[in-house]
C-alpha positions as CSV (number, residue, x, y, z in Angstrom):
1,M,0.0,0.1,0.0
2,K,2.9,2.4,0.8
3,K,4.4,1.7,-2.6
4,K,1.1,2.5,-4.4
5,K,0.8,5.8,-2.4
6,L,4.4,6.7,-3.2
7,G,3.9,6.0,-6.9
8,I,0.8,8.2,-6.9
9,A,2.6,11.0,-5.2
10,L,5.6,10.7,-7.6
11,A,3.1,10.8,-10.6
12,L,1.3,13.7,-9.3
13,A,4.8,15.5,-8.7
14,L,5.9,14.7,-12.3
15,I,2.6,16.2,-13.7
16,L,3.0,19.3,-11.6
17,L,6.6,19.7,-12.8
18,A,5.3,19.2,-16.4
19,L,2.7,21.8,-16.0
20,A,5.2,24.3,-14.3
21,L,7.6,23.8,-17.1
22,S,4.9,24.6,-19.7
23,Q,3.9,27.7,-17.9
24,G,7.6,28.8,-18.1
25,V,7.5,28.3,-21.9
26,R,4.4,30.5,-22.1
27,R,6.1,33.2,-20.1
28,D,9.0,33.1,-22.5
29,E,6.5,33.7,-25.4
30,E,5.0,36.7,-23.6
31,V,8.3,38.3,-23.2
32,R,8.5,38.5,-27.0
33,L,5.8,40.9,-27.3
34,A,6.3,43.9,-29.7
35,V,4.7,47.4,-29.7
36,T,2.6,48.2,-32.8
37,G,1.4,51.5,-34.2
38,G,2.9,54.8,-33.5
39,E,2.1,56.7,-36.7
40,P,1.4,60.5,-35.7
41,V,-1.9,61.9,-35.8
42,V,-2.6,65.5,-35.4
43,Y,-5.8,67.3,-34.1
44,R,-6.7,71.0,-34.7
45,C,-8.8,72.6,-31.9
46,S,-11.1,75.5,-32.4
47,N,-8.8,77.7,-30.3
48,G,-6.1,77.1,-33.1
49,D,-3.9,74.7,-31.0
50,R,-2.6,71.7,-32.5
51,L,-2.5,68.3,-30.4
52,A,-0.2,65.3,-31.6
53,A,-1.1,61.8,-30.6
54,R,0.5,58.6,-31.3
55,Y,-1.6,55.4,-30.7
56,Y,0.1,52.1,-29.7
57,G,-0.6,48.6,-28.7
58,L,0.9,45.4,-27.6
59,S,1.0,42.8,-30.4
60,D,-1.3,40.4,-28.4
61,G,-4.0,43.2,-28.0
62,S,-3.7,43.1,-24.3
63,L,-2.9,46.9,-23.8
64,H,-3.3,49.9,-26.0
65,F,-2.0,53.3,-25.0
66,V,-1.6,56.8,-26.4
67,K,1.3,59.4,-26.2
68,V,0.0,62.9,-26.5
69,L,2.1,65.9,-27.1
70,F,0.6,69.4,-26.2
71,P,1.4,72.8,-27.6
72,D,3.5,73.7,-24.5
73,G,5.8,70.5,-24.9
74,R,4.4,68.5,-22.4
75,E,3.9,64.9,-23.0
76,F,1.6,62.3,-21.4
77,T,1.4,58.5,-22.0
78,L,-2.2,57.2,-21.0
79,P,-3.3,53.7,-21.0
80,Q,-6.7,52.8,-22.7
81,V,-9.6,52.3,-20.1
82,L,-13.2,51.1,-20.5
83,S,-15.4,53.5,-22.3
84,A,-19.2,53.3,-23.1
85,S,-18.4,54.8,-26.6
86,G,-15.2,55.9,-28.3
87,A,-11.8,55.1,-27.0
88,R,-10.9,56.7,-23.7
89,Y,-7.3,56.9,-22.3
90,T,-6.5,58.2,-18.9
91,D,-3.9,58.1,-15.9
92,D,-6.9,58.9,-13.6
93,A,-4.7,61.5,-11.9
94,E,-4.2,64.4,-14.3
95,L,-5.5,63.8,-17.9
96,V,-8.4,62.1,-19.9
97,W,-8.1,61.8,-23.5
98,W,-11.2,60.8,-25.2
99,V,-11.5,59.9,-28.8
100,K,-14.7,59.7,-30.7
101,G,-14.6,59.2,-34.5
102,E,-12.4,62.2,-35.8
103,R,-12.8,64.1,-32.7
104,V,-10.9,64.4,-29.4
105,Y,-12.0,65.6,-26.1
106,V,-9.5,66.4,-23.3
107,E,-10.1,66.9,-19.7
108,K,-7.8,67.7,-16.8
109,R,-8.1,67.7,-12.9
110,D,-8.4,71.0,-11.2
111,E,-7.0,72.1,-7.8
112,S,-10.2,70.6,-6.0
113,G,-9.5,67.3,-7.9
114,G,-12.5,67.5,-10.1
115,W,-12.2,67.1,-13.9
116,R,-12.7,70.1,-16.1
117,P,-12.7,70.6,-20.0
118,F,-9.3,71.4,-21.3
119,Y,-9.8,71.1,-25.1
120,E,-13.3,70.4,-26.4
121,E,-13.4,71.1,-30.0
122,C,-10.4,69.1,-31.7
123,R,-10.9,67.6,-35.0
124,L,-8.4,65.3,-36.9
125,E,-6.4,67.1,-39.5
126,P,-6.4,65.7,-43.0
């Protein structure tokens, strides 16, 4: 009986080892992810300002993000978050970048911590 229990324990240990090794192979594959996208896009706002954006994603589709350059030279990198419509990117601390069709809407946090419009009427430049 002891030999049978030892054999079962050994078989389970080998199965667990095989599973652990196969997980290691998957992790190596995940390390080879590539960043896609990055073509510049420019939006012209109603006040005349131009906002430059570059949209990126991981090759497995698990993450999308945008790098936004403002006229004053400040740059933000924002991850995409859930949105009811359009594509919404935010760091939840300082900036929201919301794209809907060919328009973009930008909000910033004010001194009291609330969100306020920063740029409202911005359209994709041809």
